[in-house]
C-alpha positions as CSV (number, residue, x, y, z in Angstrom):
1,M,-55.4,59.5,-27.7
2,F,-54.2,56.4,-25.9
3,I,-54.2,53.0,-27.5
4,Y,-53.9,49.8,-25.4
5,T,-52.6,46.6,-26.7
6,F,-53.7,44.8,-23.5
7,L,-56.3,45.7,-21.0
8,V,-55.4,48.1,-18.2
9,H,-57.4,49.1,-15.1
10,N,-59.6,52.1,-14.8
11,F,-58.2,55.1,-13.1
12,P,-59.3,55.1,-9.5
13,T,-60.2,58.8,-9.8
14,A,-62.7,60.3,-12.1
15,V,-62.0,61.4,-15.7
16,K,-61.5,65.2,-16.0
17,P,-64.9,66.9,-16.2
18,G,-66.0,68.0,-19.6
19,L,-63.8,65.5,-21.4
20,S,-65.3,64.2,-24.6
21,R,-64.3,61.5,-27.1
22,R,-64.1,64.2,-29.8
23,K,-61.5,66.2,-27.7
24,A,-59.4,63.1,-27.2
25,E,-59.5,62.2,-30.9
26,S,-58.4,65.7,-31.9
27,T,-54.9,65.1,-30.7
28,S,-52.0,65.3,-33.1
29,S,-50.4,62.0,-32.0
30,T,-51.3,58.7,-30.5
31,T,-49.7,57.1,-27.4
32,T,-49.6,53.3,-27.2
33,V,-49.4,51.5,-23.9
34,R,-48.1,47.9,-24.3
35,R,-45.9,45.2,-23.1
36,A,-42.2,45.9,-23.8
37,A,-40.4,44.0,-26.6
38,R,-36.7,43.3,-26.6
39,S,-36.2,46.0,-29.3
40,D,-37.3,48.5,-26.6
41,A,-34.5,47.7,-24.2
42,A,-32.0,50.3,-25.4
43,Q,-34.6,53.1,-25.2
44,I,-35.8,51.9,-21.8
45,L,-32.3,52.0,-20.5
46,E,-31.8,55.5,-22.0
47,L,-34.9,56.7,-20.2
48,V,-34.1,55.2,-16.9
49,S,-30.5,56.3,-17.0
50,Q,-31.6,60.0,-17.0
51,Y,-33.1,59.6,-13.6
52,A,-30.4,57.2,-12.3
53,A,-27.8,59.9,-13.1
54,Q,-29.7,62.2,-10.8
55,G,-29.9,59.6,-8.0
56,L,-33.6,59.4,-8.3
57,M,-33.7,55.6,-9.1
58,L,-31.3,52.7,-9.2
59,S,-29.2,52.4,-12.4
60,R,-29.6,49.5,-14.7
61,T,-27.4,47.9,-17.4
62,F,-28.6,46.9,-20.9
63,D,-28.3,43.2,-19.9
64,Q,-30.4,43.8,-16.8
65,V,-33.2,45.5,-18.8
66,A,-33.1,43.0,-21.7
67,S,-33.2,39.9,-19.4
68,R,-36.3,41.2,-17.7
69,I,-38.0,42.8,-20.7
70,D,-41.1,40.6,-20.3
71,S,-41.7,42.5,-17.0
72,Y,-41.7,46.0,-18.5
73,V,-44.6,48.0,-19.8
74,V,-43.9,51.0,-22.0
75,A,-45.8,53.9,-23.6
76,T,-44.7,54.9,-27.0
77,N,-45.4,57.9,-29.2
78,G,-46.7,57.9,-32.7
79,A,-43.2,57.3,-34.0
80,G,-42.7,54.3,-31.8
81,R,-40.4,56.0,-29.4
82,V,-40.5,54.9,-25.8
83,I,-41.6,57.9,-23.7
84,A,-42.5,56.1,-20.4
85,C,-41.9,52.8,-18.7
86,A,-42.4,50.8,-15.6
87,A,-41.4,47.3,-14.5
88,L,-42.7,44.5,-12.3
89,E,-40.0,43.2,-10.0
90,E,-41.1,40.0,-8.3
91,Y,-39.9,39.0,-4.9
92,S,-42.1,36.0,-4.2
93,P,-45.2,34.3,-5.9
94,S,-47.4,36.8,-4.0
95,L,-45.3,40.0,-3.7
96,A,-43.7,42.3,-6.3
97,E,-42.5,45.9,-6.6
98,V,-43.5,48.5,-9.1
99,S,-40.1,49.8,-10.2
100,S,-38.3,51.8,-12.8
101,V,-41.3,54.2,-13.3
102,A,-39.9,56.8,-15.7
103,V,-41.5,59.4,-18.0
104,A,-39.5,61.4,-20.6
105,P,-39.2,65.0,-19.3
106,L,-41.0,66.5,-22.4
107,H,-44.0,64.3,-21.6
108,H,-44.6,65.0,-18.0
109,G,-48.1,65.8,-17.0
110,N,-49.8,63.7,-19.7
111,G,-50.7,60.8,-17.3
112,L,-48.2,58.4,-18.8
113,G,-46.7,57.4,-15.5
114,S,-50.2,56.4,-14.3
115,Q,-50.8,54.4,-17.4
116,V,-47.6,52.3,-17.3
117,V,-48.1,51.6,-13.6
118,L,-51.6,50.4,-14.3
119,G,-50.1,48.2,-17.0
120,V,-47.7,46.7,-14.5
121,E,-50.7,46.0,-12.3
122,R,-52.2,44.1,-15.2
123,L,-49.1,42.0,-15.4
124,A,-49.2,41.3,-11.7
125,R,-52.8,40.1,-11.8
126,A,-51.9,37.8,-14.8
127,R,-49.2,36.3,-12.6
128,D,-51.4,35.9,-9.6
129,I,-49.4,38.4,-7.5
130,E,-51.5,39.6,-4.6
131,E,-49.6,42.6,-3.3
132,L,-47.5,45.4,-4.9
133,F,-45.3,47.9,-3.2
134,A,-43.5,50.9,-4.6
135,L,-41.0,53.5,-3.4
136,S,-41.3,57.2,-4.3
137,L,-39.9,60.5,-3.4
138,T,-43.4,62.1,-3.4
139,D,-46.7,61.1,-1.9
140,N,-49.3,62.1,-4.5
141,F,-48.5,59.8,-7.4
142,F,-49.1,56.4,-5.8
143,L,-51.8,57.7,-3.5
144,S,-53.7,58.9,-6.6
145,L,-53.6,55.3,-7.8
146,S,-55.2,53.9,-4.7
147,Y,-51.9,52.8,-3.0
148,S,-51.6,53.3,0.8
149,A,-48.7,54.6,2.7
150,T,-46.7,52.0,4.6
151,T,-43.1,51.4,5.8
152,I,-40.3,49.7,4.0
153,S,-39.7,47.6,7.1
154,R,-42.7,45.6,6.0
155,Y,-40.6,44.2,3.1
156,P,-37.4,42.6,4.4
157,E,-36.8,41.3,0.9
158,K,-36.3,44.9,-0.3
159,L,-34.2,45.9,2.7
160,A,-31.9,42.9,2.1
161,R,-31.5,44.0,-1.5
162,Y,-30.7,47.6,-0.4
163,D,-28.2,46.2,2.1
164,T,-26.4,44.3,-0.7
165,L,-26.3,47.3,-2.9
166,S,-25.1,49.6,-0.2
167,K,-22.2,47.2,0.6
168,S,-21.2,47.4,-3.0
169,G,-21.0,51.1,-2.9
170,V,-24.4,52.1,-4.3
171,E,-25.9,55.2,-2.6
172,I,-29.5,54.5,-1.5
173,V,-31.8,57.5,-1.5
174,P,-34.5,57.3,1.2
175,K,-38.0,57.1,-0.3
176,R,-41.5,56.8,0.9
177,C,-43.1,53.3,0.7
178,F,-46.6,52.5,-0.6
179,H,-48.5,49.3,-1.1
180,K,-51.6,48.0,-2.8
181,V,-53.5,44.7,-2.4
182,L,-54.8,43.7,-5.8
183,G,-58.4,42.7,-6.3
184,K,-59.7,40.1,-8.7
185,A,-61.6,42.4,-11.0
186,W,-60.3,44.7,-13.7
187,S,-61.6,46.4,-16.7
188,A,-60.6,48.4,-19.8
189,P,-59.2,51.9,-19.2
190,Q,-61.4,55.0,-19.2
191,L,-60.9,57.6,-21.9
192,V,-58.2,59.9,-20.8
193,E,-57.0,63.2,-22.1
194,Q,-53.9,63.5,-24.2
195,V,-52.3,66.8,-23.3
196,T,-50.4,67.4,-26.6
197,V,-53.1,69.0,-28.7
198,R,-52.7,70.0,-32.4
199,R,-51.8,73.7,-32.6
200,K,-54.3,75.8,-34.4
201,R,-53.0,77.4,-37.6
202,K,-52.7,81.2,-37.4
203,A,-55.0,83.0,-39.9
204,G,-52.8,84.2,-42.7
């Protein structure tokens, strides 16, 4: 079951057929989607660093994460461990990037990536940001969240940042670019399925 400490948008796609509240409440653990706190910085860094080491996203330092902690959204498990994160990286009063989207490998397939991105969208709306863009190695994820394919050349601010990083020796992995213009309306999330289900005890 997911618990939200701030309102997040509905999924743009339908809830899985046959899903009932009873099924969601039968899960063995609860996932909380919330704004990040400074105490989460080390765990966010640990999560992001796994993917940065593979060249899948840009690396971060603890100070970089901690200084921007108000722009992160996290998902935590029942023990309070950060298992997914995403960040809002602002370029202008009307434009921002959805960045640092990471989900712990053991929790892939549970919809956590979608939930933290929707949380970042909520932050963007609260800050009156009109347009978001994101970079990804795959198409399906952001397309499923109602983003549209575009080209990175549309965002010279990002290209300038890439140029600076490249000159400092950072290898930039080419990624596909997606964007979304935010509307004014939003609502609480639909009930979604938690994949980790309590195992049935074997009859003794």
